[in-house]
DSSP file (Angstrom, degrees, kcal/mol; ACC not computed):
  #  RESIDUE AA STRUCTURE BP1 BP2  ACC     N-H-->O    O-->H-N    N-H-->O    O-->H-N    TCO  KAPPA ALPHA  PHI   PSI    X-CA   Y-CA   Z-CA
    1    1 A M     >        0   0    0      0, 0.0     4,-2.2     0, 0.0     5,-0.1   0.000 360.0 360.0 360.0 -49.7   80.2 -120.7  106.8
    2    2 A L  H  >  +     0   0    0      1,-0.2     4,-2.6     2,-0.2     5,-0.2   0.902 360.0  53.0 -65.5 -40.3   77.4 -118.2  107.1
    3    3 A Q  H  > S+     0   0    0      1,-0.2     4,-2.3     2,-0.2    -1,-0.2   0.908 109.1  49.3 -61.5 -41.5   74.8 -121.0  107.4
    4    4 A T  H  > S+     0   0    0      2,-0.2     4,-2.8     1,-0.2     5,-0.2   0.913 110.7  50.7 -63.3 -43.3   76.9 -122.6  110.3
    5    5 A L  H  X S+     0   0    0     -4,-2.2     4,-3.0     1,-0.2     5,-0.4   0.932 111.9  46.5 -60.1 -47.4   77.1 -119.2  112.0
    6    6 A L  H  X S+     0   0    0     -4,-2.6     4,-1.8     1,-0.2     6,-1.4   0.885 113.7  49.1 -63.7 -38.7   73.3 -118.7  111.8
    7    7 A T  H  X S+     0   0    0     -4,-2.3     4,-1.0     4,-0.2    -2,-0.2   0.935 118.0  39.1 -66.0 -46.7   72.6 -122.2  113.0
    8    8 A N  H  < S+     0   0    0     -4,-2.8    -2,-0.2    -5,-0.2    -3,-0.2   0.923 124.1  36.7 -70.5 -45.1   75.0 -121.9  116.0
    9    9 A R  H  < S+     0   0    0     -4,-3.0   114,-0.4    -5,-0.2    -3,-0.2   0.874 133.2  22.3 -80.2 -38.7   74.3 -118.4  117.0
   10   10 A F  H  < S-     0   0    0     -4,-1.8   110,-3.3    -5,-0.4    -3,-0.2   0.375  95.2-123.2-111.6   1.9   70.5 -118.1  116.4
   11   11 A K     <  -     0   0    0     -4,-1.0    -4,-0.2    -5,-0.2     2,-0.2   0.872  46.7-173.6  54.4  37.9   69.5 -121.8  116.4
   12   12 A L        -     0   0    0     -6,-1.4     2,-0.4    -9,-0.1   107,-0.2  -0.438  17.3-178.1 -69.7 130.0   68.2 -121.2  112.9
   13   13 A I  E     +A  118   0A   0    105,-2.6   104,-2.6    -2,-0.2   105,-1.9  -0.993  18.7 151.7-127.0 122.5   66.3 -124.1  111.3
   14   14 A A  E     -A  116   0A   0     -2,-0.4     2,-0.3   102,-0.3   102,-0.2  -0.955  21.7-167.0-146.7 161.8   65.1 -123.4  107.8
   15   15 A H  E     -A  115   0A   0    100,-2.3   100,-3.3    -2,-0.3     2,-0.3  -0.975  22.8-116.2-147.4 160.9   64.3 -125.2  104.6
   16   16 A H  E     +A  114   0A   0     -2,-0.3     2,-0.3    98,-0.2    98,-0.2  -0.761  36.3 166.6 -95.7 144.0   63.6 -124.4  100.9
   17   17 A E  E     -A  113   0A   0     96,-2.1    96,-2.9    -2,-0.3     2,-0.5  -0.978  34.7-113.1-149.7 164.0   60.3 -125.1   99.3
   18   18 A T  E     +A  112   0A   0     -2,-0.3     2,-0.3    94,-0.2    94,-0.2  -0.864  37.8 170.2-101.9 129.0   58.4 -124.2   96.1
   19   19 A Q  E     -A  111   0A   0     92,-2.6    92,-3.1    -2,-0.5     2,-0.4  -0.876  40.3 -98.3-129.3 162.9   55.3 -122.0   96.4
   20   20 A E  E     +A  110   0A   0     -2,-0.3     2,-0.3    90,-0.2    90,-0.2  -0.710  63.1 135.0 -81.1 133.3   53.1 -120.3   93.9
   21   21 A G  E     -A  109   0A   0     88,-2.9    88,-2.3    -2,-0.4     2,-0.3  -0.865  54.5 -43.1-158.5-169.8   54.1 -116.6   93.6
   22   22 A Q  E     +A  108   0A   0     -2,-0.3     2,-0.3    86,-0.2    86,-0.2  -0.540  58.0 158.6 -73.4 128.0   54.8 -113.7   91.4
   23   23 A I  E     -A  107   0A   0     84,-2.5    84,-2.4    -2,-0.3     2,-0.4  -0.847  29.5-134.1-134.4 173.9   56.9 -114.4   88.3
   24   24 A Y  E     -Ab 106  77A   0     52,-2.2    54,-3.4    -2,-0.3     2,-0.4  -0.989   9.1-147.9-130.8 143.4   57.4 -112.7   85.0
   25   25 A T  E     -Ab 105  78A   0     80,-2.6    80,-2.3    -2,-0.4     2,-0.6  -0.922   6.7-152.9-110.1 138.8   57.5 -114.2   81.5
   26   26 A L  E     +A  104   0A   0     52,-1.4     2,-0.3    -2,-0.4    78,-0.2  -0.950  26.6 163.1-112.7 117.0   59.6 -112.8   78.8
   27   27 A T  E     -A  103   0A   0     76,-2.7    76,-3.5    -2,-0.6     2,-0.3  -0.829  45.2 -86.1-129.3 166.3   58.3 -113.4   75.3
   28   28 A V  E     -A  102   0A   0     -2,-0.3    74,-0.3    74,-0.2    73,-0.1  -0.572  50.3-119.6 -72.7 134.3   58.9 -112.1   71.8
   29   29 A G    >   -     0   0    0     72,-2.8     3,-1.6    -2,-0.3     4,-0.1  -0.126  29.3 -96.7 -69.6 170.7   56.7 -109.0   71.1
   30   30 A K  T 3  S+     0   0    0      1,-0.3    -1,-0.1     2,-0.1     3,-0.1   0.755 125.2  47.8 -64.9 -24.7   54.2 -108.9   68.3
   31   31 A N  T 3  S-     0   0    0      1,-0.2    -1,-0.3    70,-0.0    71,-0.1   0.386 119.9-105.8 -95.5   3.5   56.6 -107.1   66.0
   32   32 A G    <   -     0   0    0     -3,-1.6    -1,-0.2    69,-0.2     2,-0.2   0.122  38.1 -68.7  90.7 154.4   59.5 -109.5   66.7
   33   33 A S        -     0   0    0      1,-0.1    68,-0.3    -4,-0.1    69,-0.1  -0.475  24.9-155.5 -77.7 146.8   62.6 -109.2   68.7
   34   34 A I        +     0   0    0     66,-2.1    67,-0.1    -2,-0.2    -1,-0.1   0.397  60.8 114.0 -99.2   1.0   65.5 -107.0   67.6
   35   35 A L        -     0   0    0     65,-0.6     2,-0.3    24,-0.0    -2,-0.1  -0.428  52.1-156.1 -70.4 146.1   68.0 -109.1   69.6
   36   36 A Q        -     0   0    0     22,-0.3     2,-0.1    24,-0.1     3,-0.1  -0.863  28.1 -90.0-119.9 157.2   70.6 -111.0   67.5
   37   37 A D        -     0   0    0     -2,-0.3     2,-0.1     1,-0.1    24,-0.1  -0.395  49.4-108.5 -63.3 140.5   72.6 -114.1   68.4
   38   38 A A        -     0   0    0     21,-0.1     2,-0.3     1,-0.1    -1,-0.1  -0.395  33.7-108.8 -69.0 147.2   76.0 -113.3   70.1
   39   39 A K    >   -     0   0    0      1,-0.1     3,-1.5     4,-0.1    -1,-0.1  -0.590  41.0-101.1 -77.7 139.0   79.1 -113.9   68.0
   40   40 A E  T 3  S+     0   0    0     -2,-0.3    -1,-0.1     1,-0.2     3,-0.1  -0.310 103.5  19.1 -62.3 138.2   81.1 -116.9   69.1
   41   41 A G  T 3  S+     0   0    0      1,-0.3     2,-0.3    -3,-0.1    -1,-0.2   0.476  96.0 118.3  83.4   2.8   84.2 -116.0   71.2
   42   42 A R    <   -     0   0    0     -3,-1.5    -1,-0.3    17,-0.1     2,-0.2  -0.780  64.4-119.3-102.3 147.3   83.0 -112.6   72.2
   43   43 A K        -     0   0    0     -2,-0.3     2,-0.4    -3,-0.1    16,-0.2  -0.575  24.2-141.2 -82.5 148.1   82.4 -111.4   75.8
   44   44 A N        -     0   0    0     -2,-0.2     2,-0.4    14,-0.1    16,-0.1  -0.895  15.3-170.2-112.1 139.0   78.9 -110.3   76.8
   45   45 A Y        +     0   0    0     -2,-0.4    12,-2.0     2,-0.0     2,-0.4  -0.992  12.4 170.5-132.6 129.1   78.1 -107.4   79.1
   46   46 A I  E     -C   56   0B   0     -2,-0.4     2,-0.4    10,-0.2    10,-0.2  -0.985  16.2-178.6-131.9 123.2   74.8 -106.4   80.6
   47   47 A N  E     -C   55   0B   0      8,-2.6     8,-2.8    -2,-0.4     2,-0.8  -0.967  29.5-137.6-128.4 138.1   74.9 -103.7   83.3
   48   48 A W  E     +C   54   0B   0     -2,-0.4     6,-0.2     6,-0.2    -2,-0.0  -0.853  26.4 179.0 -88.4 113.7   72.3 -102.0   85.4
   49   49 A T  E     -     0   0B   0      4,-1.9     5,-0.2    -2,-0.8    -1,-0.1   0.438  54.1 -49.5-101.6  -0.9   73.5  -98.4   85.3
   50   50 A G  E >  S-C   53   0B   0      3,-1.0     3,-2.6     0, 0.0    -1,-0.3  -0.898  91.9 -20.8 154.3 179.3   70.8  -96.8   87.4
   51   51 A P  T 3  S-     0   0    0      0, 0.0     3,-0.1     0, 0.0    38,-0.1  -0.310 132.2  -5.5 -55.7 118.1   67.0  -96.5   87.9
   52   52 A G  T 3  S+     0   0    0      1,-0.2     2,-0.5    -2,-0.2    -4,-0.0   0.613 111.6 112.4  74.2  13.0   65.4  -97.6   84.6
   53   53 A Q  E <   +C   50   0B   0     -3,-2.6    -4,-1.9    29,-0.1    -3,-1.0  -0.963  32.0 164.0-127.7 120.9   68.7  -97.9   82.8
   54   54 A V  E     -C   48   0B   0     27,-0.9     2,-0.4    -2,-0.5    -6,-0.2  -1.000  18.7-157.4-129.4 129.8   70.3 -101.1   81.6
   55   55 A T  E     -C   47   0B   0     -8,-2.8    -8,-2.6    -2,-0.4     2,-0.3  -0.856   8.5-169.7-110.6 147.5   73.1 -101.1   79.0
   56   56 A F  E     -C   46   0B   0     -2,-0.4   -10,-0.2   -10,-0.2     2,-0.2  -0.956  20.7-128.8-130.8 146.3   74.1 -104.0   76.8
   57   57 A T    >   -     0   0    0    -12,-2.0     3,-1.6    -2,-0.3   -13,-0.0  -0.518  44.7 -98.5 -81.5 167.2   77.0 -104.7   74.5
   58   58 A E  T 3  S+     0   0    0      1,-0.3   -22,-0.3    -2,-0.2    -1,-0.1   0.700 122.5  44.4 -62.6 -17.5   76.0 -105.7   71.0
   59   59 A N  T 3  S+     0   0    0    -16,-0.2    -1,-0.3   -21,-0.1   -21,-0.1  -0.066  77.7 144.2-120.8  34.6   76.4 -109.4   71.8
   60   60 A S    <   -     0   0    0     -3,-1.6     2,-0.2   -15,-0.2   -24,-0.1  -0.355  47.3-117.6 -69.1 154.2   74.7 -109.6   75.3
   61   61 A T     >  -     0   0    0      1,-0.1     4,-1.7   -24,-0.1     5,-0.1  -0.591   8.2-126.3 -96.2 157.0   72.9 -112.9   76.0
   62   62 A L  H  > S+     0   0    0     -2,-0.2     4,-2.6     1,-0.2     5,-0.2   0.861 112.8  58.1 -64.9 -35.9   69.2 -113.3   76.7
   63   63 A L  H  > S+     0   0    0      1,-0.2     4,-2.3     2,-0.2    -1,-0.2   0.904 104.3  51.5 -60.8 -40.9   70.1 -115.2   79.9
   64   64 A G  H  > S+     0   0    0      2,-0.2     4,-2.2     1,-0.2    -1,-0.2   0.907 110.0  49.2 -61.1 -42.3   72.0 -112.1   81.0
   65   65 A L  H  X S+     0   0    0     -4,-1.7     4,-2.7     2,-0.2    -2,-0.2   0.922 109.7  51.4 -62.4 -45.1   68.9 -110.0   80.4
   66   66 A V  H  X S+     0   0    0     -4,-2.6     4,-2.4     1,-0.2    -2,-0.2   0.900 110.1  49.7 -59.6 -42.4   66.7 -112.4   82.3
   67   67 A N  H  X S+     0   0    0     -4,-2.3     4,-2.0     2,-0.2    -1,-0.2   0.913 112.0  47.2 -64.5 -43.3   69.1 -112.3   85.3
   68   68 A I  H  X S+     0   0    0     -4,-2.2     4,-2.5     2,-0.2    -2,-0.2   0.932 113.3  48.5 -62.9 -46.1   69.2 -108.5   85.3
   69   69 A L  H  X S+     0   0    0     -4,-2.7     4,-2.6     1,-0.2     6,-0.3   0.895 109.0  53.3 -63.3 -40.2   65.4 -108.3   85.0
   70   70 A S  H  X>S+     0   0    0     -4,-2.4     4,-1.7    -5,-0.2     5,-0.7   0.916 111.3  46.7 -59.4 -43.3   64.9 -110.8   87.8
   71   71 A S  H  <5S+     0   0    0     -4,-2.0    -2,-0.2     2,-0.2    -1,-0.2   0.922 114.1  46.7 -65.4 -44.8   67.1 -108.7   90.1
   72   72 A L  H  <5S+     0   0    0     -4,-2.5    -2,-0.2     1,-0.2    -1,-0.2   0.882 118.8  40.4 -65.0 -39.2   65.3 -105.4   89.2
   73   73 A L  H  <5S-     0   0    0     -4,-2.6    -1,-0.2     2,-0.3    -2,-0.2   0.677  98.1-133.3 -86.6 -18.5   61.8 -106.8   89.6
   74   74 A G  T  <5S+     0   0    0     -4,-1.7    -3,-0.2    -5,-0.3    -4,-0.1   0.676  78.6  86.0  72.6  16.0   62.6 -108.9   92.7
   75   75 A S  S   <S-     0   0    0     -5,-0.7    -2,-0.3    -6,-0.3    -1,-0.2  -0.973  90.3 -86.8-142.4 153.5   60.8 -111.9   91.1
   76   76 A P        -     0   0    0      0, 0.0   -52,-2.2     0, 0.0     2,-0.5  -0.318  33.9-152.5 -61.9 143.2   61.9 -114.6   88.8
   77   77 A V  E     -b   24   0A   0    -54,-0.2   -52,-0.2   -11,-0.2     2,-0.1  -0.983  19.7-141.3-113.8 127.4   61.7 -113.9   85.0
   78   78 A L  E      b   25   0A   0    -54,-3.4   -52,-1.4    -2,-0.5   -55,-0.0  -0.479 360.0 360.0 -97.5 164.1   61.3 -116.9   82.8
   79   79 A D              0   0    0     -2,-0.1    -1,-0.1   -54,-0.1   -54,-0.1   0.524 360.0 360.0 -59.9 360.0   62.5 -118.2   79.5
   80        !              0   0    0      0, 0.0     0, 0.0     0, 0.0     0, 0.0   0.000 360.0 360.0 360.0 360.0    0.0    0.0    0.0
   81   80 A P              0   0    0      0, 0.0   -27,-0.9     0, 0.0    15,-0.1   0.000 360.0 360.0 360.0 149.0   68.2  -99.6   77.2
   82   81 A R        -     0   0    0    -29,-0.2   -29,-0.1    13,-0.1     3,-0.1  -0.855 360.0-136.5-127.5 112.6   69.2  -96.7   77.8
   83   82 A P        -     0   0    0      0, 0.0     6,-0.1     0, 0.0     2,-0.1  -0.329  35.2 -94.7 -74.0 156.0   66.9  -93.7   77.5
   84   83 A R    >   -     0   0    0      4,-0.2     3,-1.0     1,-0.1     0, 0.0  -0.434  35.1-121.6 -64.5 144.4   67.9  -90.4   75.9
   85   84 A Q  T 3  S+     0   0    0      1,-0.3    -1,-0.1    -2,-0.1     4,-0.1   0.778 109.7  49.9 -63.6 -28.7   69.1  -87.9   78.5
   86   85 A T  T 3  S+     0   0    0      2,-0.1    -1,-0.3     0, 0.0    -2,-0.0   0.658 102.2  73.0 -85.6 -14.7   66.6  -85.3   77.6
   87   86 A D  S <  S-     0   0    0     -3,-1.0     2,-0.1     1,-0.1     0, 0.0  -0.730  92.0-105.4 -98.4 147.7   63.6  -87.7   77.6
   88   87 A P        -     0   0    0      0, 0.0    -4,-0.2     0, 0.0    -2,-0.1  -0.450  46.7 -99.8 -66.0 145.0   62.1  -89.1   80.8
   89   88 A A        -     0   0    0     -6,-0.1     3,-0.1    -2,-0.1   -36,-0.1  -0.439  37.3-125.5 -65.8 133.6   63.0  -92.7   81.3
   90   89 A P        -     0   0    0      0, 0.0    -1,-0.1     0, 0.0    -3,-0.0  -0.372  34.4 -92.3 -72.4 160.1   60.3  -95.1   80.2
   91   90 A D     >  -     0   0    0      1,-0.1     4,-2.6    -2,-0.1     3,-0.2  -0.339  42.0-104.2 -67.8 160.9   59.0  -97.7   82.6
   92   91 A L  H  > S+     0   0    0      1,-0.2     4,-2.4     2,-0.2     5,-0.2   0.865 119.5  51.6 -56.3 -42.5   60.8 -101.0   82.5
   93   92 A F  H  > S+     0   0    0      1,-0.2     4,-1.7     2,-0.2    11,-0.3   0.898 112.6  45.6 -65.2 -40.7   57.9 -102.8   80.7
   94   93 A T  H  > S+     0   0    0     -3,-0.2     4,-3.2     2,-0.2     5,-0.3   0.911 112.1  51.4 -67.8 -43.4   57.7 -100.1   77.9
   95   94 A A  H  X>S+     0   0    0     -4,-2.6     4,-2.6     1,-0.2     5,-0.6   0.909 108.7  50.9 -61.4 -43.1   61.5 -100.0   77.5
   96   95 A I  H  X5S+     0   0    0     -4,-2.4     6,-1.7    -5,-0.2     4,-1.2   0.915 115.9  42.7 -60.2 -43.4   61.7 -103.8   77.0
   97   96 A Q  H  X5S+     0   0    0     -4,-1.7     4,-1.1     4,-0.2    -2,-0.2   0.952 121.6  37.0 -68.3 -51.5   58.9 -103.7   74.4
   98   97 A E  H  <5S+     0   0    0     -4,-3.2    -2,-0.2     1,-0.2    -3,-0.2   0.879 125.8  34.3 -73.9 -38.5   60.1 -100.6   72.5
   99   98 A Q  H  <5S+     0   0    0     -4,-2.6    -3,-0.2    -5,-0.3    -1,-0.2   0.740 132.3  23.2 -93.5 -24.1   63.9 -101.1   72.6
  100   99 A L  H  <<S-     0   0    0     -4,-1.2   -66,-2.1    -5,-0.6   -65,-0.6   0.542  93.3-122.6-118.9 -11.5   64.3 -104.9   72.5
  101  100 A G  S  < S+     0   0    0     -4,-1.1   -72,-2.8    -5,-0.5     2,-0.3   0.772  71.5 124.6  72.9  24.4   61.1 -106.1   70.8
  102  101 A L  E     -A   28   0A   0     -6,-1.7     2,-0.5   -74,-0.3    -1,-0.3  -0.778  54.2-137.2-115.6 160.8   60.3 -108.3   73.8
  103  102 A R  E     -A   27   0A   0    -76,-3.5   -76,-2.7    -2,-0.3     2,-0.6  -0.978   9.4-162.0-122.8 128.2   57.2 -108.5   76.1
  104  103 A L  E     -A   26   0A   0     -2,-0.5     2,-0.4   -11,-0.3   -78,-0.2  -0.945  16.4-179.5-111.3 118.2   57.5 -108.8   79.9
  105  104 A Q  E     -A   25   0A   0    -80,-2.3   -80,-2.6    -2,-0.6     2,-0.2  -0.955  26.0-124.8-125.1 137.8   54.3 -110.0   81.6
  106  105 A A  E     +A   24   0A   0     -2,-0.4     2,-0.3   -82,-0.2   -82,-0.2  -0.522  42.6 155.0 -74.0 144.1   53.4 -110.6   85.2
  107  106 A A  E     -A   23   0A   0    -84,-2.4   -84,-2.5    -2,-0.2     2,-0.4  -0.926  42.5-102.4-155.0 175.7   52.1 -114.1   86.0
  108  107 A K  E     +A   22   0A   0     -2,-0.3     2,-0.3   -86,-0.2   -86,-0.2  -0.897  54.1 131.6-106.9 141.5   51.8 -116.6   88.8
  109  108 A G  E     -A   21   0A   0    -88,-2.3   -88,-2.9    -2,-0.4     2,-0.3  -0.961  56.8 -46.3-170.1-175.9   54.1 -119.6   88.9
  110  109 A A  E     -A   20   0A   0     -2,-0.3     2,-0.4   -90,-0.2   -90,-0.2  -0.520  51.2-179.9 -73.8 127.8   56.5 -121.7   91.0
  111  110 A V  E     -A   19   0A   0    -92,-3.1   -92,-2.6    -2,-0.3     2,-0.4  -0.996  26.0-129.5-130.1 131.8   58.9 -119.7   93.1
  112  111 A E  E     +A   18   0A   0     -2,-0.4     2,-0.3   -94,-0.2   -94,-0.2  -0.697  35.1 179.8 -81.2 129.1   61.6 -121.2   95.4
  113  112 A V  E     -A   17   0A   0    -96,-2.9   -96,-2.1    -2,-0.4     2,-0.6  -0.897  29.6-123.6-128.1 157.2   61.4 -119.6   98.9
  114  113 A L  E     -A   16   0A   0     -2,-0.3     2,-0.5   -98,-0.2   -98,-0.2  -0.903  25.7-159.7 -99.6 123.7   63.3 -120.0  102.1
  115  114 A V  E     -A   15   0A   0   -100,-3.3  -100,-2.3    -2,-0.6     2,-0.7  -0.917   8.8-144.4-107.8 123.6   61.0 -120.9  105.0
  116  115 A V  E     +A   14   0A   0     -2,-0.5  -102,-0.3  -102,-0.2     3,-0.1  -0.786  19.4 177.9 -87.9 116.8   62.3 -120.2  108.6
  117  116 A D  E     -     0   0A   0   -104,-2.6     2,-0.3    -2,-0.7  -103,-0.2   0.809  66.5  -0.6 -87.6 -34.2   61.1 -123.0  110.9
  118  117 A H  E     +A   13   0A   0   -105,-1.9  -105,-2.6     2,-0.0    -1,-0.3  -0.982  59.5 166.4-158.8 143.0   62.7 -121.8  114.1
  119  118 A M        -     0   0    0     -2,-0.3     2,-0.3  -107,-0.2  -108,-0.2  -0.951  13.8-158.4-157.9 141.6   65.0 -119.0  115.3
  120  119 A E        -     0   0    0   -110,-3.3  -108,-0.1    -2,-0.3     3,-0.1  -0.859  31.8 -99.6-120.4 155.9   66.0 -117.7  118.7
  121  120 A R        -     0   0    0     -2,-0.3    -2,-0.0     1,-0.1     2,-0.0  -0.554  52.2-109.1 -67.8 135.0   67.4 -114.5  120.0
  122  121 A P        -     0   0    0      0, 0.0     2,-0.1     0, 0.0  -112,-0.1  -0.320  28.1-117.4 -69.6 151.3   71.2 -114.9  120.4
  123  122 A T        -     0   0    0   -114,-0.4    -3,-0.0     1,-0.1     2,-0.0  -0.452  40.9 -87.5 -79.2 159.6   72.7 -115.1  123.9
  124  123 A A              0   0    0      1,-0.1    -1,-0.1    -2,-0.1     0, 0.0  -0.321 360.0 360.0 -65.9 150.5   75.2 -112.4  125.0
  125  124 A N              0   0    0     -3,-0.1    -1,-0.1    -2,-0.0    -2,-0.0   0.483 360.0 360.0 -71.1 360.0   78.8 -113.0  124.1
C-alpha cells in the first residue's frame, strides 16, 4: 500500500541491491559466553529500556540480542543493565563484560534501497 502510494504520488522508482558497508560481528569472548540455552516452551523477552540499557529475561535468544543490537547500531550484526549509581558502560564494553560476547566492527554485504527516480508531487 505504501509502495503504491509512493510510486503514484512521487513517481518513485527504486530497487534493492547489496553493497559493501558497515556491519558488526558478534562472537564469543575470550573468557566464554555466559548465555545459556533457552528452556523449551518459555517466552523470551529482550527490551531496549533506554540509552545503553537492554534488559533480558533469563531465557532470551541470541537472535533477539542480534536484532536489538542491529537496531541500536544502525548496521547489521551477524551470527544489561548497569547499576543506577554507576555510569552506563558503552555498548561494546557491556556486551563483553555482561554477556561474555565480543562485538566488532567490520565490512561486509549490506542490503540497501537505491532510489533511481523521484519527482516532486503535484498539488492535490
